[in-house]
N, C-alpha and C positions, 0 to 999 in steps of 0.2 A: 586417049590415055597417054599417048606418047609425048604430049606437050606438057604434062604435069611436072615431070622432073626438071624440064627446062625452066618452067615458071618458078619452081622452088629455088633453082640455082640462081636465077636472076634476082629473086627476092633476097637471097642470102648475100649476094654481092652488093646489092644496094644497101642492105643493112650494115654490112661491114664497112663500106665507104662512109656511110653516115656516122658510124661510130668513130671512125678515124677523124672525120671533120669535127665532131663534137669534142673529142679528146684534144684536138689541136686548139680549138677555141678556148677550152678551159685552161690549157697550158699557157696560151698567149695572155689570157686574162690574168693569170697568176704571175706571169713574168713581166707584166707591164711596169716600166719604171715608175717610181713614185712621183707625185706632183710636188714640186718644191717651188718656193717663192723666189729664191735667189740662187741657191746652190746649183751647180752643174754636176750631175752624176756621170762619171766617165764610162763609155760603153765597154771599155776594157780596162780593168784595174792595172795600175802601173807599179811594178815591184820597185822597192827602194834598195839600191845597191849598198854595199858596206859603207858605214859611216865611221869616222874617227874623232868623235867629239867627247867632251866631258860635261857633266851637268854642274849645277850651282854648288855642289858639294865636292867637286873634283873627281867624281866617280865616272869611269868610262861609260859612254853612251854609244852603243853601236846598233846594228840593225835588229838585234834581239830585243832591244828596248820596246819596239813597237808590238812585239808579240805578247806583251803583258796586258793589252787592252786597247780600247778605242782611243785615238789621240787626235787632237786638233793642233795643227802645226802652223805657226806664224813666224815670219822672219822680221827682225827689227833690231834695235840697239838702244842702250840705256840713256844715251844722250839725245835721243829723238825728241824734238820739241812738241810734236802734235800727234801724228798718226799712231805711233806706238802706244803712248799712254791711253789714247782714246780707244784703240782696239782692245787693249788689255782690260780696260774698265768695262767695255762692252762684253767681253768674254766672261768677266767676273759676274756680271748681271745675268748672263746666259746660264752660268753654272747654278745660280740660285733657282732658276726655273727647271733645272734638271736634277735637283737634289733628291727627288723621290724615286729616281731610277734605281734598279738593282746595281750594286757595285760593278758588276761585269759590263754593264752598259753605260755607266757614267764616264764621260770623256775626260781624259787628262789634257791639259793645255801646255804645250811646249813652245817656247819662244827661242828660236835659234838666232844668235847674234850675228850680224854682218859686220861688226866692228870689233874684231878680236884684239886689236891693239889697245883698246880702252876697257873692253868688257871681260875682265877676268872672272872666275867663278864667284869670288866674294862679292864683287860689284853686282853681278847678275842676281845673286841670291837675294840681296836686300831689295833689289828693284822689282823682280817678279813677285816676291812674297808680299810686297806692299799692296798689290792688287788682290791677291788670293794666296792663302797659305799653302794651297796645293799646287800652285803653278810651278812649272819647271823651266829653268833656263839652260841653254847649252852654248858652249863656245869651243874654240880649238885654234889650231894654227890657221894661217891664211889659206893654206892649201886645203885643209880639212873643211873650212867654211865654203870655199869655192866648190868643192865636190858635193857638199850637202845642198847648196843652192842649185847646183846643176841637176841633182837628183829630182828636185821639185820644179825645175825650170823657172826659178825665181831670179830676175835680174837685180843687180845692185852695183853701185859704183861710188867711189869716194869723190866728194866734191870739195875743192879747196875754197876757203872763205877769205875775204879781203883782209881780215884781221890776223891772218896766219894760221887760223885753226881750220877745221874741216867738219863736214857733216857727211851723212850717207843717204844716197837715194836708193830706194829698194821697192820691190813689189810688196803690196799690202794685202794680198789675198790670204784666205785661211783654207788650209787643206784638211780633209778628213782622211785619216789613215786607219785601216781596219786591223784587227788583231792578227791577220795573216801577213802583215807587213807590206800592204799594198795601198797606194794612194787611190782612193775610190771617188772622191768628189772635191770640188773647189768652189769657194764662195768669194766673189769679188767685192771690193769695197765700193761704197760705204756699208758698214755693217750695223745691224740692229739686233739687240739681244733676243727679242721674241722671235724674229725671223730665223736667226741662227738656231735657236732651240727647236723650232718647228721643223726646219729642214733636217736637222740632225736626227730627230726622232723618226722622220719619214725614211731617211736613208738607212738607218740602223735596222728598223723594222723590215724594210724591203730586203736588205742583204742577208739578214739572219733567217728569213723565211723562204729564201729561194731554194 
């Protein structure tokens, strides 16, 4: 009879440990990062420090802008001969594939110019709206652009041309920014509309259900 309480205690301990292991397995399964085809989900979301930009209407665009919804951010410039128009056209096709999403989950597309000398708000407006009426362009002083690019770790540089003009070299990745104002994922070029849409859906679903 003296052994019975001990047996019950051992059983209780085993059951408790098994419950902890099961709970851990369920938690890990629910917290497993989503499968993406090309996008990289950052293990730790990166906060965006203060920005000092203006949009295509001349309205100040600061860090509070990102708290208004999900945003896809791309750095480019309106005189870009290939990468920028190709990327914006791809993003426009991606938007068509996401148009059935609830408004709160539908991403905004923001192109930040790396060429503030030529890209004033009016120039940006006609450029980005050519691809999609909802697209947003942003520009600012050279220092403001430098700070914005630094926030996203995007390299860019002015390249002088033989004819006396210049072009801009810049990173061509697309960043996913959450409504909390954090950079949560990155997709490297080349881009495909269907892949961008699929990865975006996976990322949003995962982060909103964590």
